[in-house]
C-alpha positions as CSV (number, residue, x, y, z in Angstrom):
1,M,-38.4,44.9,-3.0
2,N,-36.5,46.7,-5.8
3,R,-33.3,46.6,-3.6
4,W,-33.7,42.9,-3.1
5,L,-34.1,42.3,-6.9
6,V,-31.0,44.4,-7.6
7,W,-29.0,42.5,-5.0
8,T,-30.2,39.2,-6.5
9,A,-29.3,40.3,-10.0
10,R,-25.8,41.4,-9.0
11,H,-25.1,38.1,-7.2
12,S,-27.0,35.8,-9.6
13,L,-23.8,33.9,-10.7
14,T,-22.8,33.4,-7.1
15,I,-26.3,32.2,-6.1
16,A,-26.3,29.8,-9.1
17,L,-22.9,28.3,-8.1
18,C,-24.0,27.9,-4.5
19,V,-27.2,26.1,-5.6
20,M,-25.1,23.9,-7.9
21,F,-22.8,22.8,-5.0
22,V,-25.4,22.6,-2.2
23,A,-28.2,20.8,-4.2
24,P,-26.4,17.4,-4.3
25,V,-25.7,17.5,-0.6
26,V,-29.4,18.4,0.2
27,F,-30.6,15.6,-2.1
28,L,-28.3,13.2,-0.4
29,L,-29.5,14.3,3.1
30,L,-33.2,14.0,2.1
31,T,-32.6,10.6,0.6
32,S,-31.0,9.4,3.8
33,L,-34.2,10.2,5.7
34,M,-36.5,8.4,3.2
35,T,-37.9,4.9,3.4
36,D,-36.5,2.2,1.1
37,S,-39.6,2.3,-1.1
38,Q,-39.4,6.1,-1.7
39,A,-35.6,6.5,-2.3
40,L,-34.7,7.5,-5.8
41,T,-38.3,7.9,-6.9
42,A,-39.9,11.0,-8.4
43,S,-40.7,12.3,-4.9
44,Y,-37.8,14.3,-3.5
45,W,-39.3,15.2,-0.1
46,P,-39.5,12.4,2.5
47,R,-43.1,11.4,3.1
48,Q,-42.0,9.7,6.2
49,W,-38.9,10.9,8.1
50,R,-36.9,7.8,8.9
51,F,-34.1,8.8,11.2
52,A,-33.6,5.1,12.0
53,N,-31.7,4.8,8.8
54,Y,-28.6,6.1,10.6
55,A,-29.0,3.5,13.3
56,D,-29.4,0.8,10.7
57,V,-26.1,1.8,9.1
58,F,-24.3,1.0,12.4
59,S,-26.2,-2.3,12.8
60,K,-25.4,-3.6,9.3
61,T,-21.8,-2.6,8.9
62,P,-18.8,-2.1,11.3
63,L,-18.8,1.6,10.7
64,P,-17.0,2.5,14.0
65,R,-14.1,0.2,13.1
66,Y,-13.9,1.8,9.6
67,L,-13.9,5.2,11.2
68,L,-11.2,4.3,13.7
69,N,-9.0,2.9,10.8
70,T,-9.6,6.1,8.8
71,V,-8.7,8.4,11.7
72,L,-5.5,6.4,12.4
73,Y,-4.5,6.4,8.7
74,S,-5.2,10.2,8.3
75,V,-3.6,11.4,11.5
76,A,-0.5,9.2,11.3
77,A,0.0,10.0,7.6
78,T,-0.4,13.7,8.2
79,A,2.0,13.7,11.3
80,F,4.7,11.7,9.4
81,M,4.3,14.0,6.4
82,L,4.9,17.1,8.4
83,L,7.8,15.5,10.3
84,A,9.6,14.9,7.0
85,S,8.3,17.7,4.7
86,V,8.8,20.8,6.9
87,P,12.6,20.4,7.2
88,A,12.9,19.6,3.5
89,A,10.9,22.6,2.6
90,Y,13.0,24.8,4.9
91,A,16.2,23.5,3.4
92,L,14.9,24.4,-0.1
93,A,13.5,27.8,0.8
94,K,16.0,29.2,3.3
95,L,19.3,27.4,2.9
96,R,21.9,27.5,0.0
97,W,23.6,24.3,-0.9
98,R,24.9,22.5,-4.0
99,G,22.3,20.8,-6.1
100,Q,19.4,22.7,-4.6
101,G,17.8,23.5,-7.9
102,A,18.2,20.0,-9.2
103,Y,16.5,18.7,-6.1
104,L,13.6,21.1,-6.6
105,V,13.2,19.8,-10.1
106,V,13.1,16.2,-8.8
107,I,10.4,17.2,-6.4
108,V,8.3,18.8,-9.2
109,C,8.8,15.7,-11.4
110,M,7.7,13.4,-8.6
111,M,4.4,15.3,-8.4
112,M,3.8,14.4,-12.0
113,I,4.3,10.6,-11.7
114,P,0.9,8.8,-11.6
115,P,0.7,6.5,-8.5
116,Q,-0.2,3.5,-10.8
117,V,3.3,3.6,-12.2
118,T,4.8,2.6,-8.9
119,T,2.0,0.3,-7.7
120,V,3.5,-3.1,-8.7
121,P,7.1,-2.6,-7.3
122,L,5.8,-1.0,-4.1
123,Y,3.2,-3.8,-3.6
124,L,5.8,-6.5,-4.1
125,M,8.1,-4.7,-1.6
126,W,5.4,-4.5,1.1
127,A,4.3,-8.1,0.4
128,N,7.9,-9.3,0.9
129,W,8.0,-7.5,4.2
130,G,4.7,-9.0,5.3
131,L,2.9,-5.7,5.7
132,T,0.1,-6.1,3.1
133,G,-3.4,-6.3,4.7
134,T,-2.4,-3.6,7.2
135,L,-2.3,0.2,7.1
136,W,1.5,0.4,7.4
137,P,2.1,0.6,3.6
138,L,-0.1,3.7,3.5
139,V,1.6,5.4,6.5
140,L,5.3,4.6,6.4
141,P,6.0,6.2,3.0
142,M,5.0,9.6,4.6
143,L,8.2,9.4,6.7
144,L,10.0,10.2,3.4
145,G,7.9,13.3,2.8
146,D,5.3,14.2,0.2
147,A,6.3,16.0,-3.0
148,F,3.3,18.2,-3.2
149,S,3.5,19.1,0.5
150,I,7.2,19.9,0.3
151,F,6.6,22.2,-2.7
152,L,3.6,23.9,-1.0
153,L,5.5,24.5,2.2
154,R,8.6,25.7,0.3
155,Q,6.5,28.3,-1.5
156,F,5.0,29.5,1.8
157,L,8.4,29.7,3.6
158,L,9.7,31.9,0.8
159,T,7.3,34.6,2.1
160,I,9.0,34.7,5.5
161,P,11.6,37.5,5.6
162,T,15.1,36.1,5.8
163,E,16.0,38.9,8.3
164,Y,14.2,37.1,11.1
165,L,16.3,34.0,10.5
166,D,19.5,36.0,10.3
167,A,18.7,37.6,13.6
168,A,18.2,34.2,15.2
169,R,21.5,33.0,13.8
170,V,23.3,36.0,15.1
171,D,21.9,35.3,18.6
172,G,23.5,31.8,18.4
173,C,20.7,29.7,17.1
174,G,21.5,26.7,14.9
175,E,19.4,25.8,11.9
176,W,17.3,23.3,13.8
177,R,16.6,25.8,16.6
178,T,15.9,28.5,14.1
179,L,13.4,26.2,12.4
180,L,11.7,25.3,15.6
181,R,11.7,28.7,17.4
182,V,11.4,31.1,14.5
183,V,10.1,29.5,11.3
184,L,7.4,27.1,12.7
185,P,5.4,29.8,14.6
186,M,5.4,32.0,11.5
187,A,4.6,29.2,9.1
188,R,1.5,28.0,10.9
189,P,-1.0,28.9,8.1
190,G,1.2,27.1,5.5
191,I,1.6,24.1,7.7
192,A,-2.1,24.0,8.4
193,A,-2.9,24.1,4.7
194,A,-0.4,21.3,3.9
195,A,-1.8,19.2,6.9
196,L,-5.4,19.6,5.7
197,F,-4.5,18.7,2.2
198,Q,-2.8,15.5,3.4
199,F,-5.6,14.7,5.9
200,F,-8.4,15.1,3.3
201,Y,-6.4,13.0,0.8
202,A,-6.0,10.2,3.4
203,W,-9.6,10.4,4.5
204,N,-10.9,10.1,1.0
205,D,-8.3,7.7,-0.3
206,Y,-9.8,4.6,-1.9
207,Y,-7.1,3.3,-4.1
208,G,-4.5,2.8,-1.4
209,P,-6.8,0.9,1.1
210,L,-8.2,-1.1,-1.7
211,L,-4.7,-2.2,-2.8
212,Y,-3.2,-3.0,0.6
213,T,-6.1,-3.8,3.0
214,S,-8.8,-5.4,0.8
215,E,-7.8,-8.8,2.0
216,N,-8.3,-7.9,5.6
217,E,-11.7,-6.3,6.4
218,H,-10.5,-5.5,9.9
219,N,-8.3,-2.8,8.5
220,W,-10.7,-1.3,6.0
221,T,-11.2,2.5,5.9
222,L,-14.4,4.4,5.4
223,S,-14.0,4.8,1.7
224,L,-13.5,1.1,1.2
225,G,-16.2,0.2,3.6
226,L,-18.6,2.6,2.0
227,A,-17.9,1.1,-1.5
228,S,-18.6,-2.5,-0.1
229,F,-21.7,-1.2,1.6
230,K,-23.0,0.0,-1.8
231,T,-22.4,-3.5,-3.2
232,L,-24.2,-5.2,-0.3
233,H,-27.1,-2.8,-0.2
234,H,-27.3,-1.6,-3.7
235,V,-31.1,-1.3,-3.6
236,Q,-31.3,0.4,-0.2
237,W,-30.2,3.9,-1.4
238,N,-31.5,5.4,1.8
239,L,-29.0,3.5,3.8
240,V,-26.2,4.2,1.3
241,S,-27.0,7.9,1.6
242,A,-27.1,7.8,5.4
243,A,-23.6,6.1,5.4
244,T,-22.3,8.7,3.0
245,I,-23.6,11.6,5.2
246,L,-21.9,10.0,8.3
247,T,-18.7,9.7,6.3
248,M,-18.8,13.4,5.3
249,V,-19.6,14.9,8.7
250,P,-16.2,14.7,10.3
251,V,-14.4,16.3,7.4
252,V,-16.9,19.1,7.1
253,V,-16.6,19.9,10.8
254,L,-12.8,19.8,10.6
255,F,-12.8,22.2,7.7
256,F,-15.3,24.5,9.3
257,F,-13.0,25.0,12.3
258,A,-9.7,25.2,10.3
259,Q,-10.9,27.1,7.2
260,R,-9.3,30.4,8.2
261,A,-5.8,28.9,8.5
262,F,-6.4,26.8,5.4
263,V,-7.4,29.7,3.2
264,Q,-4.7,32.0,4.6
265,G,-2.0,29.3,4.0
266,V,-3.1,28.6,0.4
267,T,-3.4,32.4,-0.4
268,L,0.0,33.3,1.0
269,T,1.7,30.4,-0.8
270,G,1.4,32.2,-4.1
271,V,2.8,35.5,-3.0
272,K,6.4,34.7,-3.9
273,G,8.3,31.9,-5.5
């Protein structure tokens, strides 16, 4: 008993933080299993476990369509980001060329620009091209890379010893082959971290889908669909909570399986740079 009390006292701060983060999720889960009359009352434990709330969510909203749009947006944006950002980060970290420092400064400055500053000109451009109402305005910009991802990957690539790259070049490898055969296998944790950051951002993005797809419900994502669901069923908090839980589950599962690579990539990013 005394040993348990000592352990609790030593880890009291950690326990308090865990309770602080877990309590809202538990409350949301319990609310999703309540009846409509009990939700958001003084009773926090379901008097009647209503698992049918999750079935009602699918019957009252096109949640599978929202899920498909979100997956398409997240996967395509992540793939395009990696396709453009990895070579850019490699050039900044392992190559020497004129204007390299200025380009890095531009990348850092782009990270500081609020997205609202570029909203009007970008929207007018996509509208002139007839792409508003679709997911293309959210995906195509990733072909030009992402400033944060380039900076993150560049910091990670700096931790890779240059001797490996020099050995590959001596063996006759060009820069592209060196990148593909040597750098990419060694940079998997950093790439995984950048990919997860981009995937989570796209999955939770509300501003972009609201701006470009609000006029076409067929292309709504989960975040936008969930917001409209709250408007339609603002009294039925049990259904809103059930929809929120269903939205959270895929991201939680993905992070559970990829957390080791994610943590390693973020940790090693700060070793040098």
